[in-house]
NUDO-163969 format. One record per residue: residue number from 1; residue in three letters; x, y, z of N, C-alpha, C in turn. Coordinates in steps of 0.02 Angstrom, whole numbers, plus 32768, in hexadecimal, padded with zeros to 4 digits. Example, Ala and Ser with C-alpha at 12.3 -4.5 7.8 and 13.67 -1.06 7.14 Angstrom:
+-----+-----+------+------+------+-------+-------+-------+------+------+------+
|   n | res | n_xx | n_yy | n_zz | ca_xx | ca_yy | ca_zz | c_xx | c_yy | c_zz |
+-----+-----+------+------+------+-------+-------+-------+------+------+------+
|   1 | ALA | 8294 | 7EE4 | 8186 |  8267 |  7F1F |  8186 | 8294 | 7F5B | 8186 |
|   2 | SER | 8282 | 7F90 | 8162 |  82AC |  7FCB |  8165 | 8285 | 8002 | 818A |
+-----+-----+------+------+------+-------+-------+-------+------+------+------+
//
This chain:
+-----+-----+------+------+------+-------+-------+-------+------+------+------+
|   n | res | n_xx | n_yy | n_zz | ca_xx | ca_yy | ca_zz | c_xx | c_yy | c_zz |
+-----+-----+------+------+------+-------+-------+-------+------+------+------+
|   1 | MET | 1E86 | EFA6 | 5654 |  1E50 |  EF82 |  5666 | 1E2A | EF70 | 5627 |
|   2 | ALA | 1E1D | EF2F | 5614 |  1DFD |  EF1C |  55DE | 1DB0 | EF28 | 55E8 |
|   3 | LEU | 1D8F | EF35 | 55B3 |  1D3F |  EF3C |  55B5 | 1D21 | EEFB | 55BF |
|   4 | LYS | 1CDF | EEFB | 55DB |  1CC0 |  EEBB |  55E2 | 1C98 | EEAF | 55A1 |
|   5 | ALA | 1C7D | EE7F | 5599 |  1C60 |  EE66 |  555C | 1C1C | EE9D | 555A |
|   6 | ALA | 1BFD | EEA9 | 558B |  1BBF |  EECD |  5587 | 1BD1 | EF18 | 5571 |
|   7 | ASP | 1C0D | EF2C | 5590 |  1C25 |  EF72 |  557F | 1C32 | EF75 | 5533 |
|   8 | LYS | 1C58 | EF40 | 551C |  1C6C |  EF42 |  54CA | 1C25 | EF42 | 54A8 |
|   9 | LEU | 1BF7 | EF15 | 54B5 |  1BB3 |  EF10 |  5498 | 1B95 | EF5B | 5497 |
|  10 | TYR | 1B94 | EF77 | 54D7 |  1B73 |  EFB4 |  54D8 | 1B92 | EFF0 | 54AE |
|  11 | TYR | 1BD2 | EFF1 | 54A9 |  1BFA |  F028 |  5481 | 1BF5 | F015 | 5435 |
|  12 | ALA | 1BEB | EFDA | 542B |  1BE7 |  EFC3 |  53DE | 1B9C | EFD8 | 53C5 |
|  13 | ARG | 1B6C | EFCE | 53F4 |  1B31 |  EFE9 |  53DE | 1B25 | F030 | 53D8 |
|  14 | ALA | 1B45 | F05D | 53FC |  1B46 |  F09F |  53FC | 1B62 | F0B6 | 53B7 |
|  15 | VAL | 1B9F | F094 | 53A4 |  1BC4 |  F0A9 |  5369 | 1B96 | F094 | 5330 |
|  16 | ILE | 1B7C | F055 | 5333 |  1B50 |  F03B |  52FE | 1B0E | F064 | 52EF |
|  17 | GLY | 1AF6 | F082 | 5329 |  1ABA |  F0B0 |  5326 | 1AD5 | F0EB | 530B |
|  18 | PHE | 1B18 | F106 | 530E |  1B28 |  F14A |  52EF | 1B2F | F13C | 52A3 |
|  19 | VAL | 1B49 | F105 | 5291 |  1B4C |  F0FC |  5249 | 1B02 | F0E6 | 5227 |
|  20 | ALA | 1AD6 | F0D3 | 524B |  1A8D |  F0C1 |  523D | 1A6E | F111 | 522C |
|  21 | GLY | 1A80 | F138 | 525C |  1A60 |  F17A |  524F | 1A78 | F199 | 5216 |
|  22 | VAL | 1AB7 | F19E | 520D |  1AD1 |  F1B7 |  51CA | 1AAF | F198 | 518F |
|  23 | GLY | 1AA7 | F14F | 5189 |  1A87 |  F133 |  5156 | 1A44 | F147 | 514B |
|  24 | SER | 1A21 | F150 | 5189 |  19DE |  F16B |  5188 | 19DC | F1AE | 5168 |
|  25 | ALA | 1A08 | F1D4 | 5179 |  1A08 |  F220 |  5164 | 1A13 | F21B | 5119 |
|  26 | LEU | 1A3E | F1F8 | 5102 |  1A49 |  F1F1 |  50B4 | 1A0E | F1D4 | 5093 |
|  27 | ILE | 19EB | F1A5 | 50B0 |  19B4 |  F188 |  508A | 197A | F1BA | 508B |
|  28 | SER | 196C | F1D8 | 50C8 |  1936 |  F1FE |  50D1 | 1945 | F249 | 50B0 |
|  29 | GLY | 197A | F25D | 509F |  198F |  F29B |  507F | 198F | F296 | 5038 |
|  30 | LEU | 1989 | F25B | 5019 |  1989 |  F258 |  4FD4 | 194A | F26B | 4FB8 |
|  31 | GLU | 1947 | F290 | 4F82 |  190C |  F2A4 |  4F67 | 18EC | F269 | 4F39 |
|  32 | LEU | 18BF | F24C | 4F52 |  1894 |  F217 |  4F28 | 1858 | F237 | 4F11 |
|  33 | SER | 1861 | F251 | 4EE3 |  182F |  F283 |  4EB9 | 17E8 | F266 | 4EB3 |
|  34 | PRO | 17E0 | F22A | 4E94 |  1798 |  F217 |  4E91 | 177B | F1FC | 4ED0 |
|  35 | LEU | 179D | F1FA | 4F0B |  1783 |  F1DC |  4F42 | 1773 | F211 | 4F7E |
|  36 | PRO | 1747 | F20E | 4FA4 |  1740 |  F23E |  4FD6 | 177B | F243 | 500A |
|  37 | PHE | 177D | F27D | 502F |  17BD |  F28C |  5058 | 17CA | F252 | 5092 |
|  38 | PHE | 1791 | F23E | 50AB |  178E |  F20B |  50E8 | 17AC | F1CB | 50CC |
|  39 | VAL | 17B2 | F1B7 | 508F |  17CC |  F178 |  5079 | 181B | F175 | 5087 |
|  40 | GLY | 183C | F1AD | 507E |  187E |  F1AB |  508A | 1891 | F1A6 | 50D9 |
|  41 | TRP | 185F | F1C3 | 5105 |  1865 |  F1BC |  5150 | 1856 | F176 | 5162 |
|  42 | ALA | 182A | F150 | 513E |  1817 |  F10D |  514A | 184E | F0DE | 513D |
|  43 | LEU | 186C | F0EA | 5101 |  18AB |  F0CA |  50ED | 18E7 | F0D0 | 511E |
|  44 | GLY | 18ED | F10B | 5138 |  1923 |  F116 |  5167 | 1912 | F0F0 | 51A6 |
|  45 | MET | 18DB | F0F0 | 51BF |  18C8 |  F0C4 |  51F9 | 18CF | F077 | 51EA |
|  46 | ALA | 18BA | F067 | 51AD |  18C4 |  F021 |  519D | 1911 | F00B | 519E |
|  47 | TRP | 1933 | F036 | 5183 |  197D |  F027 |  5182 | 199D | F020 | 51C5 |
|  48 | ALA | 1986 | F04F | 51F4 |  199E |  F047 |  5233 | 1987 | F006 | 5257 |
|  49 | ILE | 194C | EFF2 | 5250 |  192E |  EFB6 |  526C | 1958 | EF79 | 5248 |
|  50 | ALA | 195C | EF74 | 5209 |  197C |  EF3F |  51E7 | 19CA | EF3E | 51FC |
|  51 | LEU | 19EE | EF78 | 5200 |  1A27 |  EF73 |  5218 | 1A38 | EF57 | 5260 |
|  52 | TYR | 1A06 | EF6C | 528D |  1A0C |  EF51 |  52D4 | 1A01 | EF04 | 52D3 |
|  53 | VAL | 19CF | EEE8 | 52A5 |  19C2 |  EE9D |  52A5 | 1A06 | EE7E | 528A |
|  54 | ALA | 1A22 | EE9E | 5251 |  1A5F |  EE78 |  5239 | 1A9F | EE7D | 5268 |
|  55 | THR | 1AA4 | EEB2 | 5289 |  1AD1 |  EEB3 |  52B8 | 1ACB | EE8D | 52F5 |
|  56 | TYR | 1A8E | EE82 | 5301 |  1A85 |  EE51 |  5339 | 1A9A | EE0D | 532D |
|  57 | LYS | 1A8D | EDFA | 52E8 |  1A9D |  EDB9 |  52DB | 1AE6 | EDAF | 52D6 |
|  58 | VAL | 1B0B | EDDE | 52BE |  1B54 |  EDDF |  52C0 | 1B71 | EDE2 | 5305 |
|  59 | LEU | 1B51 | EE0E | 532D |  1B72 |  EE10 |  5368 | 1B63 | EDD4 | 539F |
|  60 | LYS | 1B2B | EDB3 | 538E |  1B1B |  ED78 |  53B1 | 1B4D | ED45 | 53AB |
|  61 | ARG | 1B6D | ED3D | 536B |  1BA5 |  ED08 |  5364 | 1BE1 | ED1B | 538E |
|  62 | TYR | 1BF3 | ED5F | 5398 |  1C26 |  ED76 |  53B6 | 1C22 | ED71 | 5408 |
|  63 | PHE | 1BE6 | ED81 | 5422 |  1BD9 |  ED86 |  546C | 1BB5 | ED48 | 5489 |
|  64 | LEU | 1BA1 | ED1B | 5463 |  1B74 |  ECE9 |  5478 | 1B98 | ECBD | 54B6 |
|  65 | GLY | 1BD1 | ECAF | 54BF |  1BEF |  EC90 |  54F0 | 1BFA | ECBA | 552F |
|  66 | GLU | 1BF1 | ECFF | 5528 |  1BFC |  ED27 |  5566 | 1BB7 | ED42 | 557C |
|  67 | LEU | 1B8B | ED4F | 5553 |  1B48 |  ED6B |  5560 | 1B0F | ED45 | 5553 |
|  68 | LYS | 1AD6 | ED4A | 5576 |  1A9E |  ED2A |  5559 | 1A7F | ED4B | 5523 |
|  69 | ARG | 1A58 | ED24 | 54F9 |  1A37 |  ED3B |  54BF | 1A0B | ED7B | 54CB |
|  70 | ARG | 19E4 | ED7C | 54FC |  19C0 |  EDB7 |  5516 | 19EC | EDF1 | 551E |
|  71 | ASP | 1A1B | EDE9 | 553C |  1A4E |  EE1D |  5546 | 1A6B | EE3A | 550B |
|  72 | ILE | 1A79 | EE0C | 54E0 |  1A99 |  EE23 |  549C | 1A5C | EE49 | 546F |
|  73 | ALA | 1A21 | EE36 | 547B |  19F1 |  EE51 |  5453 | 19E6 | EE98 | 546D |
|  74 | LEU | 19E3 | EEA4 | 54B1 |  19C8 |  EEE0 |  54D1 | 19FC | EF0E | 54EF |
|  75 | LEU | 1A35 | EEF4 | 54FB |  1A65 |  EF1E |  551D | 1A7D | EF4E | 54E5 |
|  76 | GLY | 1A80 | EF92 | 54F0 |  1A94 |  EFC6 |  54C6 | 1A5B | EFDD | 5498 |
|  77 | LEU | 1A22 | EFC5 | 54A1 |  19ED |  EFE2 |  5478 | 19DB | F021 | 547B |
|  78 | GLU | 19E1 | F045 | 54B9 |  19CD |  F080 |  54C4 | 1A0A | F0B0 | 54AA |
|  79 | ALA | 1A48 | F096 | 54B0 |  1A7E |  F0C0 |  5491 | 1A7A | F0B8 | 5444 |
|  80 | TYR | 1A65 | F08A | 5427 |  1A5D |  F082 |  53E4 | 1A21 | F0B5 | 53C6 |
|  81 | VAL | 19ED | F0B3 | 53E4 |  19B5 |  F0DC |  53D9 | 19C4 | F123 | 53D7 |
|  82 | LEU | 19E4 | F139 | 5414 |  19ED |  F17F |  5424 | 1A29 | F19D | 53F8 |
|  83 | MET | 1A5E | F16C | 53E2 |  1A8E |  F186 |  53B5 | 1A75 | F18A | 5370 |
|  84 | TRP | 1A4B | F159 | 5360 |  1A2A |  F15B |  531C | 1A02 | F19D | 5316 |
|  85 | LEU | 19D3 | F1AF | 5344 |  19AB |  F1E8 |  5338 | 19D7 | F226 | 533F |
|  86 | MET | 1A0F | F226 | 5363 |  1A30 |  F267 |  536C | 1A59 | F265 | 5321 |
|  87 | SER | 1A7C | F239 | 530D |  1AA3 |  F240 |  52CF | 1A74 | F24A | 528E |
|  88 | TRP | 1A3B | F224 | 528F |  1A07 |  F234 |  5259 | 19F1 | F27D | 525A |
|  89 | THR | 19E0 | F29C | 528E |  19D1 |  F2E3 |  5291 | 1A0A | F30F | 5282 |
|  90 | LEU | 1A43 | F302 | 529D |  1A7A |  F32D |  5284 | 1A8B | F32A | 523F |
|  91 | PHE | 1A93 | F2ED | 5226 |  1AAC |  F2EB |  51DD | 1A6D | F2F5 | 51B1 |
|  92 | TYR | 1A37 | F2F3 | 51C5 |  19FE |  F306 |  519B | 19FD | F358 | 5193 |
|  93 | THR | 1A06 | F374 | 51D0 |  1A0E |  F3B8 |  51CD | 1A46 | F3D1 | 51A4 |
|  94 | LEU | 1A81 | F3B4 | 51B2 |  1ABA |  F3CB |  5184 | 1AB7 | F3BD | 513A |
|  95 | LEU | 1A92 | F385 | 512E |  1A83 |  F374 |  50EA | 1A54 | F3AA | 50C4 |
|  96 | GLY | 1A28 | F3C5 | 50EA |  19F8 |  F3F9 |  50D7 | 1A26 | F430 | 50C8 |
|  97 | PHE | 1A53 | F442 | 50E7 |  1A82 |  F47F |  50E0 | 1AB2 | F471 | 509C |
|  98 | TRP | 1AC3 | F437 | 5092 |  1AEE |  F41E |  5059 | 1ACD | F422 | 501B |
|  99 | ALA | 1A8C | F40D | 5023 |  1A63 |  F406 |  4FDE | 1A4F | F448 | 4FC5 |
+-----+-----+------+------+------+-------+-------+-------+------+------+------+
//
């Protein structure tokens, strides 16, 4: 049984959220010596937001015939955010052990 377009979008957002979390962990885990510690966290959040907007524009081209624009923008948002937070926390913690 083939997946529906909404299911594909949901799972794609979850995977992209995981990748965004890994990127956020790497960005926030880097030691930016002259800057305060929260700048790395702000950059990690900005990275995740920018990646969501960029993937919205890419996924809009792929799913526009099958889903509405609003559905493309919001479907899978919770999966993205939860996977992003989970993977950011996990890899930030692991990065602390490696460093």
